[in-house]
Backbone bond lengths (Angstrom), bond angles and torsions (degrees), N, CA, C in turn:
res aa  C-N    CA-C-N  psi(-1)  N-CA   C-N-CA  omega(-1)  CA-C   N-CA-C  phi
1 M - - - 1.446 - - 1.474 110.39 -
2 T 1.334 116.16 133.45 1.513 117.22 177.81 1.500 109.72 -82.47
3 E 1.350 114.69 155.77 1.425 119.42 -179.93 1.513 110.38 -74.90
4 R 1.294 118.39 138.12 1.495 123.04 -178.19 1.490 108.95 -74.94
5 E 1.315 115.33 150.59 1.474 122.02 176.75 1.500 108.49 -62.95
6 R 1.347 116.38 142.76 1.470 121.32 177.74 1.505 108.92 -112.25
7 A 1.323 115.27 157.69 1.451 120.82 -178.19 1.533 109.45 -79.05
8 V 1.284 117.62 112.48 1.469 121.23 174.34 1.520 113.18 -87.41
9 R 1.302 118.04 -16.76 1.468 124.00 174.51 1.512 105.08 -130.97
10 P 1.311 118.63 150.40 1.470 121.60 -177.96 1.569 110.50 -55.55
11 E 1.319 117.10 -38.74 1.450 119.90 -177.78 1.517 114.83 -65.72
12 D 1.314 115.11 -19.28 1.497 120.06 176.97 1.519 110.81 -60.72
13 L 1.306 117.30 -31.17 1.463 119.60 -171.43 1.588 111.84 -63.25
14 T 1.310 117.58 -35.20 1.460 120.18 178.34 1.509 109.35 -69.24
15 R 1.264 118.70 -43.62 1.494 122.64 179.34 1.525 108.53 -61.47
16 L 1.374 116.32 -48.31 1.491 118.09 -178.73 1.469 112.00 -65.37
17 F 1.369 119.14 -33.92 1.430 121.74 177.61 1.571 110.06 -62.15
18 V 1.305 117.50 -46.81 1.445 120.80 -178.24 1.544 111.61 -64.64
19 E 1.341 114.97 -42.71 1.435 118.13 177.93 1.509 112.48 -60.89
20 R 1.320 117.49 -44.44 1.449 121.77 -177.75 1.534 111.04 -72.68
21 A 1.319 117.23 -35.24 1.475 119.08 176.45 1.484 110.42 -65.29
22 N 1.305 119.52 -41.36 1.474 122.18 178.24 1.520 112.79 -68.62
23 A 1.345 116.14 -24.28 1.454 120.29 174.72 1.536 112.07 -88.10
24 K 1.326 115.49 2.36 1.494 122.98 -179.36 1.531 110.49 58.74
25 D 1.355 115.63 37.82 1.467 122.63 -176.55 1.514 109.98 -100.03
26 A 1.319 116.67 83.29 1.493 119.40 -177.59 1.529 111.27 -67.44
27 E 1.334 118.25 -34.66 1.451 118.66 177.33 1.549 111.29 -66.29
28 G 1.293 114.88 -39.23 1.469 119.51 177.51 1.492 112.51 -65.14
29 I 1.342 118.50 -36.06 1.443 120.18 175.67 1.508 110.33 -67.41
30 A 1.311 117.78 -43.43 1.492 120.35 -179.75 1.511 110.94 -61.90
31 L 1.286 118.73 -28.99 1.492 121.86 179.95 1.550 110.54 -70.84
32 L 1.287 117.73 -11.05 1.469 119.69 176.24 1.507 113.18 -83.98
33 Y 1.338 117.76 -1.38 1.442 126.27 -179.40 1.470 113.37 -113.91
34 E 1.398 117.16 146.61 1.446 117.93 171.37 1.509 110.06 -66.83
35 Q 1.356 115.84 163.91 1.467 120.64 -178.71 1.534 115.71 -53.16
36 D 1.326 117.36 -38.40 1.442 121.98 -177.27 1.513 113.44 -106.80
37 A 1.315 117.92 21.68 1.457 121.93 -178.62 1.501 112.68 -59.08
38 V 1.330 115.99 155.05 1.458 122.81 -179.89 1.535 107.44 -123.51
39 M 1.297 115.71 128.11 1.432 123.02 178.90 1.564 109.62 -119.30
40 A 1.305 114.59 126.79 1.487 119.28 179.27 1.556 109.01 -82.85
41 Y 1.291 115.63 72.47 1.478 121.56 -176.43 1.507 107.18 -163.81
42 P 1.361 117.74 138.15 1.451 129.09 1.39 1.496 111.34 -64.68
43 P 1.361 117.36 162.80 1.456 121.69 -179.74 1.510 112.27 -48.19
44 G 1.394 111.52 130.75 1.457 119.96 179.48 1.527 113.75 84.14
45 Q 1.331 118.06 0.18 1.447 122.72 -179.00 1.542 108.77 -130.73
46 Q 1.316 114.07 169.33 1.467 121.56 174.10 1.511 110.42 -123.19
47 T 1.307 116.37 139.20 1.466 123.09 173.86 1.529 103.69 -112.13
48 V 1.359 115.42 121.50 1.468 119.14 -175.04 1.524 111.23 -117.74
49 G 1.314 113.56 127.88 1.463 121.18 177.28 1.485 113.36 97.75
50 R 1.311 115.34 147.59 1.467 122.04 -176.30 1.527 110.70 -61.35
51 D 1.325 120.60 -41.10 1.432 122.86 -179.72 1.540 110.79 -62.07
52 A 1.340 117.48 -45.11 1.432 121.23 -178.30 1.559 110.04 -67.66
53 I 1.339 116.12 -34.21 1.464 118.93 177.44 1.496 110.97 -65.59
54 R 1.357 116.40 -42.44 1.444 121.45 175.09 1.507 113.06 -58.41
55 K 1.321 117.06 -44.98 1.498 122.70 -179.82 1.509 109.67 -64.25
56 L 1.357 117.53 -39.82 1.459 120.81 -179.73 1.539 108.97 -62.63
57 W 1.289 117.77 -45.96 1.462 121.20 -177.31 1.553 110.40 -71.40
58 E 1.320 117.98 -34.67 1.497 118.67 175.84 1.514 110.65 -57.02
59 A 1.349 116.03 -40.55 1.429 121.89 -179.46 1.531 113.49 -74.66
60 A 1.332 116.48 -37.60 1.439 122.92 -174.36 1.522 117.74 -82.93
61 L 1.351 115.12 -41.04 1.459 119.73 -174.08 1.514 116.05 -56.18
62 P 1.297 121.01 -39.77 1.474 120.08 -178.79 1.542 113.26 -59.62
63 Q 1.326 118.74 -27.52 1.446 122.33 179.72 1.496 114.89 -92.82
64 L 1.302 118.37 -10.11 1.441 120.88 -171.23 1.549 112.86 -91.16
65 P 1.346 117.45 144.48 1.457 119.05 176.06 1.543 108.29 -74.80
66 A 1.316 115.31 175.84 1.448 120.11 178.33 1.506 111.29 -63.11
67 F 1.336 114.97 143.70 1.462 121.98 177.37 1.534 107.90 -86.70
68 E 1.323 118.37 149.99 1.435 121.22 172.75 1.529 110.45 -108.98
69 Q 1.318 118.28 143.82 1.446 120.52 174.10 1.501 109.55 -63.95
70 E 1.317 117.09 138.30 1.479 121.32 178.81 1.556 104.89 -118.04
71 P 1.325 116.89 136.72 1.455 117.02 -178.60 1.519 111.37 -69.12
72 P 1.311 117.73 135.31 1.464 121.36 -176.06 1.517 110.81 -73.25
73 L 1.297 115.67 148.77 1.482 123.04 168.60 1.550 104.80 -80.94
74 P 1.303 116.58 165.75 1.481 116.94 179.30 1.551 112.38 -59.36
75 T 1.283 116.28 135.29 1.428 122.94 -179.47 1.572 110.91 -82.92
76 L 1.325 113.80 138.32 1.462 120.89 177.18 1.508 106.24 -101.94
77 I 1.345 116.55 123.61 1.478 119.88 178.19 1.515 110.02 -121.31
78 S 1.333 113.90 135.62 1.445 120.31 175.99 1.519 106.08 -139.06
79 G 1.338 117.14 102.68 1.450 121.08 -178.18 1.508 111.90 62.76
80 E 1.348 115.72 -120.86 1.433 121.06 -177.89 1.523 114.93 -91.88
81 L 1.361 116.01 1.37 1.451 120.77 -179.50 1.544 110.70 -111.64
82 A 1.297 117.04 152.41 1.466 121.37 176.92 1.565 106.70 -145.67
83 L 1.320 112.98 152.87 1.499 120.39 173.12 1.482 105.23 -115.19
84 T 1.343 116.56 121.64 1.416 122.04 175.66 1.510 108.55 -112.97
85 S 1.346 117.02 149.73 1.464 119.19 -179.93 1.518 109.55 -155.38
86 T 1.308 114.79 157.57 1.487 121.67 174.22 1.509 108.53 -139.09
87 P 1.346 116.67 148.94 1.472 118.49 171.59 1.545 106.29 -87.88
88 P 1.339 117.80 114.23 1.462 120.55 -174.13 1.577 113.62 -70.19
89 R 1.313 112.45 143.35 1.449 118.43 176.27 1.558 111.45 -77.70
90 D 1.347 117.32 -17.49 1.483 118.09 -175.20 1.540 110.67 -90.49
91 G 1.292 120.27 10.81 1.457 121.49 176.94 1.537 115.66 77.02
92 A 1.357 116.93 14.01 1.467 119.15 -178.43 1.508 114.21 -69.66
93 G 1.349 118.42 -5.57 1.460 120.49 177.19 1.476 111.96 104.59
94 A 1.332 119.19 -56.40 1.454 123.14 178.89 1.524 106.65 -176.43
95 R 1.330 115.55 163.40 1.443 123.08 173.79 1.516 105.55 -133.29
96 A 1.350 117.01 138.00 1.471 118.58 179.48 1.524 108.48 -148.67
97 Q 1.355 113.19 145.10 1.451 119.57 178.80 1.538 110.46 -137.55
98 V 1.333 116.14 138.11 1.444 118.62 167.90 1.504 106.64 -97.44
99 V 1.342 114.14 129.10 1.505 119.76 -177.21 1.491 108.62 -123.25
100 R 1.352 116.13 159.64 1.435 120.98 -176.59 1.541 109.52 -131.81
101 R 1.334 114.55 135.15 1.464 120.00 173.93 1.510 108.41 -67.22
102 Q 1.298 117.41 133.35 1.456 122.85 177.90 1.546 109.92 -92.83
103 S 1.323 116.42 169.80 1.454 119.92 -175.06 1.542 111.46 -62.08
104 D 1.336 118.66 -24.20 1.482 120.52 178.74 1.534 111.92 -89.10
105 G 1.308 117.48 4.36 1.476 121.08 178.45 1.513 114.34 92.75
106 T 1.326 118.48 -10.28 1.458 121.20 178.65 1.548 108.95 -80.34
107 W 1.338 116.17 173.99 1.470 121.26 -178.34 1.486 110.56 -124.43
108 L 1.326 115.77 144.22 1.462 124.81 176.02 1.547 109.50 -132.80
109 R 1.310 113.84 150.31 1.480 120.11 175.03 1.508 112.58 -72.48
110 V 1.343 117.43 137.92 1.464 124.37 177.74 1.533 109.68 -109.45
111 L 1.325 113.17 -47.04 1.480 121.50 177.64 1.521 107.00 -128.21
112 D 1.343 115.69 136.67 1.447 119.07 -177.90 1.570 107.91 -134.33
113 Q 1.288 114.52 119.64 1.489 121.18 175.88 1.543 105.36 -114.50
114 P 1.317 118.27 87.14 1.462 118.92 -175.30 1.524 114.32 -75.24
115 E 1.295 119.70 -14.03 1.439 122.51 176.79 1.515 110.53 -145.26
116 F 1.337 114.84 126.46 1.489 120.27 168.92 1.514 104.84 -108.79
117 V 1.339 116.02 124.00 1.444 118.32 177.40 1.552 106.07 -126.18
118 S 1.318 110.90 156.33 1.495 115.33 179.27 1.514 109.92 -69.08
119 P 1.339 115.96 135.95 1.468 117.73 -179.97 1.536 110.18 -68.81
120 G 1.307 113.60 145.50 1.433 124.57 176.09 1.430 114.76 48.99
């Protein structure tokens, strides 16, 4: 098995997520997250940890249509942390992730809010 591409810039994570989702690669998606990452998905719930994130995508990907790349908004970086976001094409309101630089210089998601929706 060849080694998967890693995010060398925070913005790479969104592109890699879409590529892996369209390839139905749940394990590859999970590898974009730190071990204890938290994802606010499915809506109204939290999925905690890389293994749980992998299992969620294993169940969800077969039923989902192809994802489209969304142009990133400017990334905010402070030291080893960054905030990435995209304006979604599906009307979800916004998408935002907190990502952390790893010891090898690559980036992984720590917190993932894939959908912001108006309350009530």
